[in-house]
N, C-alpha and C positions, 0 to 999 in steps of 0.2 A: 652731797657733792663736795669735792675739795675746792679750796680757795685757789684761784689762779695766781701764779707767781710770775710777775713781769719784771724783767731786767732792763734798766736803762743803761746805755753804754756810751762812753767816750774814751778817748785815748788814754787818759790818766785816772779816770774814775772819780774825779773831783768836781770841778766847776760845771761843765756843760751837762754832764749826766745828772747832776743834782737839779739843775734848772729844768731839764726835761722831766725828771721825776716829779717835781713840784707841779708842773703843767699837767702831767698825766694824772696825778692825784686829784687835781681840781676837776678834770674831766670825769674821772671815775666817780667822784663824789656827786657831781651833777647828775650822773646816770644811775646813781644808787647801786654801784657795782662794788662789791667787796673784793679787794685784791691785796696781795702782798707785793709791794713794789720796792725795788732796791737798785742801787747803783753798782756798777762794776767798771773795771778798767779793761783795756784790750788784752793785756797779758793773762788775766785770770778768767776772762769771760767764758771761754769754752769749757771750763771745769765746773761752772756753776750749775745749780739745779734751777730750771725755769721752764715755763710753758710758752712764753712769748718774749721776744726781744724787740725793744724800741730803740732805734739808733739813727745815726747819720748815714748818708749815702756812702761816705768814704769807708765806713767800718762794716757796712752790711755784707760785703764780700767775704768777710771772715767766716760767715755762717753758711757758705755754699756746702751743700751736702748734709746739713743739719735738718732734722725733721721738724723741729719747732719753727713756727712762723716768725718772720722778721719784718717789722714795719719800719720803713724809712721815713723820717721826718726831716723836712727842710728848715722849718722855723720852729725851734724849740720853745718859743714863747707863745705860739699860737694854739690856744685851746680849740679853735675851730678846726685847724688841720689835724691836731692830735685826735680829736673826737671823730672826725670823718674817716680817718685811717685806722684807728685802733678799735673803736667800738664794734664795727662789723667783724673784725677778726676774733674778738672775744666771743661774740655771739656764735660764730662758726665753730669755735672750740667747744661750746656747750658747757663751759665750766662756770660755776656760780660761787 
């Protein structure tokens, strides 16, 4: 099976997407899930190759009509929220 590619996204691809990526990496490690995680900015996000997007409510609308799932996170520092929302989506994708 291929490794899942997860993009974290913020407006500029720097601060908040990096915070979210770090939280996501912590959750993935705790669940022993191997994934390629990376940050992107709003301007280049749609041109990226990914299996799943994790972002804010404000930016999620950019992905209307995109077949890959988008997970909205309200608290980028909450491993509990990220785990509750992201892990089931990864399991549904069946990518390991």
